[in-house]
BALOTI-252226 format. One line per field, with one value per residue (C-alpha): residue number from 0; residue in one letter; x, y, z. Coordinates in steps of 0.05 Angstrom, whole numbers. Layout:
n	c(NUM,...)
res	c(a,...)
u	c(X,...)
v	c(Y,...)
w	c(Z,...)
% end
This chain:
n	c(0,1,2,3,4,5,6,7,8,9,10,11,12,13,14,15,16,17,18,19,20,21,22,23,24,25,26,27,28,29,30,31,32,33,34,35,36,37,38,39,40,41,42,43,44,45,46,47,48,49,50,51,52,53,54,55,56,57,58,59,60,61,62,63,64,65,66,67,68,69,70,71,72,73,74,75,76,77,78,79,80,81,82,83,84,85,86,87,88,89,90,91,92,93,94,95,96,97,98,99,100,101,102,103,104,105,106,107,108,109,110,111,112,113,114,115,116,117,118,119,120,121,122,123,124,125,126,127,128,129,130,131,132,133,134,135,136,137,138,139,140,141,142,143,144,145,146,147,148,149,150,151,152,153,154,155,156,157,158,159,160,161,162,163,164,165,166,167,168,169,170,171,172,173,174,175,176,177,178,179,180,181,182,183,184,185,186,187,188,189,190,191,192,193,194,195,196,197,198,199,200,201,202,203,204,205,206,207,208,209,210,211,212,213,214,215,216,217,218,219,220,221,222,223,224,225,226,227,228,229,230,231,232,233,234,235,236,237,238,239,240,241,242,243,244,245,246,247,248,249,250,251,252,253,254,255,256,257,258,259,260,261,262,263,264,265,266,267,268,269,270,271,272,273,274,275,276,277,278,279,280,281,282,283,284,285,286,287,288,289,290,291,292,293,294,295,296,297,298,299,300,301,302,303,304,305,306,307,308,309,310,311,312,313,314,315,316,317,318,319,320,321,322,323,324,325,326,327,328,329,330,331,332,333,334,335,336,337,338,339,340,341,342,343,344,345,346,347,348,349,350,351,352,353,354,355,356,357,358,359,360,361,362,363,364,365,366,367,368,369,370,371,372)
res	c(x,x,x,x,x,x,x,x,x,x,x,x,x,x,x,x,x,x,x,x,x,x,x,x,x,x,x,x,x,x,x,x,x,x,x,x,x,x,x,x,x,x,x,x,x,x,x,x,x,x,x,x,x,x,x,x,x,x,x,x,x,x,x,x,x,x,x,x,x,x,x,x,x,x,x,x,x,x,x,x,x,x,x,x,x,x,x,x,x,x,x,x,x,x,x,x,x,x,x,x,x,x,x,x,x,x,x,x,x,x,x,x,x,x,x,x,x,x,x,x,x,x,x,x,x,x,x,x,x,x,x,x,x,x,x,x,x,x,x,x,x,x,x,x,x,x,x,x,x,x,x,x,x,x,x,x,x,x,x,x,x,x,x,x,x,x,x,x,x,x,x,x,x,x,x,x,x,x,x,x,x,x,x,x,x,x,x,x,x,x,x,x,x,x,x,x,x,x,x,x,x,x,x,x,x,x,x,x,x,x,x,x,x,x,x,x,x,x,x,x,x,x,x,x,x,x,x,x,x,x,x,x,x,x,x,x,x,x,x,x,x,x,x,x,x,x,x,x,x,x,x,x,x,x,x,x,x,x,x,x,x,x,x,x,x,x,x,x,x,x,x,x,x,x,x,x,x,x,x,x,x,x,x,x,x,x,x,x,x,x,x,x,x,x,x,x,x,x,x,x,x,x,x,x,x,x,x,x,x,x,x,x,x,x,x,x,x,x,x,x,x,x,x,x,x,x,x,x,x,x,x,x,x,x,x,x,x,x,x,x,x,x,x,x,x,x,x,x,x,x,x,x,x,x,x,x,x,x,x,x,x,x,x,x,x,x,x,x,x,x,x,x,x)
u	c(277,320,286,337,355,330,263,275,296,246,185,234,226,143,142,183,153,90,122,131,76,109,163,119,120,91,94,52,51,-2,-66,-107,-179,-225,-290,-318,-376,-404,-436,-489,-494,-536,-503,-534,-478,-483,-519,-572,-586,-547,-540,-462,-442,-383,-364,-295,-254,-174,-126,-60,13,87,58,7,-68,-89,-154,-190,-270,-281,-346,-372,-453,-484,-530,-500,-498,-443,-366,-344,-274,-243,-190,-141,-134,-71,-65,-9,44,45,-7,-64,-122,-167,-201,-162,-149,-87,-86,-46,-95,-158,-219,-236,-204,-238,-198,-199,-258,-285,-255,-288,-357,-328,-316,-376,-424,-383,-393,-332,-314,-261,-209,-189,-127,-114,-30,15,17,-53,-129,-167,-87,-42,24,24,84,127,112,168,231,190,275,269,214,232,199,183,127,86,110,89,15,3,16,-26,-79,-95,-80,-148,-175,-172,-188,-260,-313,-358,-284,-252,-190,-182,-199,-152,-129,-80,-99,-43,-55,18,60,21,24,92,63,24,86,131,68,63,130,137,190,135,140,84,27,-49,-39,-54,-98,-100,-60,-82,-28,-73,-20,40,110,150,224,260,234,296,306,224,241,302,247,204,241,274,210,197,268,263,181,209,276,239,175,232,231,299,367,411,458,405,377,439,455,399,400,476,452,403,452,498,448,410,486,492,421,444,514,512,433,435,427,464,413,381,387,382,322,270,306,291,219,232,301,303,321,245,248,324,309,254,278,337,301,252,296,332,273,264,193,215,258,198,155,196,192,109,86,76,10,-22,-73,-49,-79,-35,-63,-24,-58,-29,-63,-23,28,57,74,78,58,139,138,95,107,184,131,102,171,174,114,111,188,152,94,40,-29,-35,-94,-55,-106,-78,-126,-133,-153,-147,-96,-67,-116,-158,-207,-218,-178,-143,-102,-75,-56,-52,-87,-157,-158,-195,-245,-304,-299,-322,-276,-256,-321,-262,-222,-290,-301,-230,-228,-303,-275,-205,-252,-311,-251,-202,-231)
v	c(786,729,700,695,629,617,629,576,534,537,537,476,440,459,418,352,338,324,278,222,184,126,145,105,115,65,-1,-64,-167,-283,-272,-274,-258,-207,-175,-117,-82,-94,-49,-74,-56,-96,-103,-147,-197,-219,-283,-260,-207,-219,-176,-156,-129,-90,-116,-69,-143,-124,-172,-186,-162,-159,-144,-89,-87,-82,-64,-75,-92,-155,-154,-225,-241,-248,-317,-352,-424,-446,-420,-366,-339,-281,-232,-193,-117,-80,-2,45,73,136,138,95,60,3,39,79,147,183,241,286,283,335,285,214,176,95,61,4,3,11,-62,-90,-75,-88,-156,-171,-154,-222,-265,-249,-236,-188,-154,-88,-64,-5,-4,13,85,97,92,67,21,99,84,55,58,64,145,171,113,130,116,40,18,-28,-56,-128,-107,-88,-171,-190,-156,-175,-239,-229,-200,-268,-312,-273,-283,-356,-375,-337,-377,-388,-362,-411,-412,-456,-392,-338,-285,-208,-153,-95,-31,8,2,-60,-92,-104,-145,-176,-207,-223,-250,-292,-324,-328,-275,-250,-323,-384,-366,-394,-412,-367,-379,-293,-243,-174,-122,-62,2,-36,-13,-34,-21,-15,32,76,76,87,155,176,173,209,257,271,277,339,369,356,394,450,465,452,502,558,549,536,545,478,486,489,429,397,388,362,301,301,304,256,208,214,197,134,108,127,90,40,21,42,51,112,193,257,299,360,339,416,425,389,327,308,302,235,215,227,183,174,136,107,34,32,59,10,-55,-40,-23,-95,-125,-116,-140,-148,-199,-226,-233,-290,-330,-328,-401,-425,-426,-382,-330,-253,-201,-134,-70,-2,64,106,161,143,190,156,86,74,12,9,-9,-41,-83,-111,-148,-171,-206,-234,-268,-292,-324,-357,-398,-351,-342,-269,-219,-155,-100,-38,23,84,147,116,146,126,106,74,131,162,215,232,292,221,286,283,335,300,237,262,291,245,224,158,86,61,9,-22,-32,-67,-104,-135,-144,-188,-239,-240,-264,-299,-358,-355,-346)
w	c(-239,-212,-146,-95,-72,4,-32,-90,-38,8,-50,-78,13,2,-56,-46,22,-15,-56,8,-10,-14,58,125,202,217,264,285,272,323,334,398,389,411,374,388,374,300,248,209,124,83,16,-56,-69,-145,-134,-75,-28,32,87,98,163,171,251,287,304,338,352,380,331,363,423,402,388,316,300,243,212,193,129,130,111,170,176,114,121,88,85,42,2,43,22,57,46,50,54,21,53,114,167,115,157,144,93,50,86,115,173,127,72,75,72,68,-5,12,-31,9,40,-37,-46,2,-14,-79,-54,-11,-80,-110,-42,-13,56,88,139,124,192,214,204,270,269,235,256,329,327,329,354,417,471,398,391,417,390,313,302,318,262,215,173,206,239,184,161,230,220,163,172,242,201,168,213,242,180,157,228,229,234,151,120,79,90,24,-24,-1,-19,-9,-34,-23,-59,-73,-24,11,-45,-37,39,5,-34,20,54,-13,-4,57,85,123,152,157,135,109,39,-5,-75,-96,-94,-128,-129,-149,-176,-127,-111,-166,-148,-91,-50,-48,-120,-123,-81,-124,-184,-158,-134,-196,-231,-184,-189,-262,-263,-216,-269,-325,-300,-287,-211,-193,-231,-271,-218,-158,-192,-199,-129,-106,-146,-125,-49,-60,-90,-44,13,-11,-19,47,75,33,59,127,145,168,140,163,206,164,92,52,8,40,41,89,80,64,90,155,225,230,163,153,179,155,85,102,108,61,6,9,-27,-102,-115,-185,-156,-91,-149,-189,-131,-109,-108,-186,-220,-154,-195,-186,-193,-233,-245,-280,-304,-346,-309,-245,-236,-163,-206,-283,-319,-351,-271,-256,-317,-278,-234,-289,-321,-248,-246,-296,-298,-233,-271,-244,-268,-278,-310,-323,-319,-347,-330,-376,-331,-267,-214,-157,-113,-170,-176,-246,-265,-323,-286,-239,-191,-117,-93,-121,-76,-35,-86,-97,-152,-172,-167,-241,-259,-310,-244,-206,-282,-276,-201,-211,-261,-223,-159,-193,-227,-165,-110)
% end
């Protein structure tokens, strides 16, 4: 028996609502430093036994207080290199965990652990809309959030990190995962403002298309999968695709979207996300990569099992970096998902499962850090 159209579109709405990996509702940018309580963890570096501390800190950015974790060695003589870690999209906090996921993911926390094993300090922060930072005074005006606060907070975070005692500001890196790679590129190319010199750039499973183009690719893939499974008709699939194309065209032209887009599209394109998507979509990551300062050391990754970002998409960034004359270590991972865990299925449903993070990635990162920081 045929499934009623209402039930089919409701199913599609639920399905599409899980697509919004790259849809962001969050905020935040000059380092007035406040150091808070510290918790100590012990890690062995690759060269010697060194005690490292995860210290809760905060800094000011665009009139807001941003809360962060500064991981650094205790009582270490001399200075160490340091890396700013920038989280992916949505309400993703300093550790790489999302309020909409059923458990911890810990991508950024793991990267911080790996870096300290190699003698590198790090700073990771709760961007606006996540963790302790929250939305602050913007809780009732989410639709006013554009790209600038994210640029400001990354710039402020880098300045904060560079100013820390014991950090060698001549050996600074910025690593962004997923959407965070866009803001790493904006920092490295000067779009976010005058920043301390960046000596190493990490782009991990990066956003590699214009934002609205990637959302279109992702939604089209979901619709195609629903059609193949017989969950929706060809007519409905065509209608969804047309509706999405019209909404994207309007958003790019006017910065606005229609209210209550049907078929679940309003979970991706709505008044709350319109300003951010309109502004961020104006940056093509490939074009940004082509303006990275020549000879910049870049760590770039893709995985054949990342269902969010394909290696063919990431190749665009590699091409841009090549034209810029950057020194690129391009790591093609196998059997690794978008959050850097070993999972050949690549399924987003497994992001919070207690799976191992990629040892191949850790080895490649260690090599990159030892060479470039």
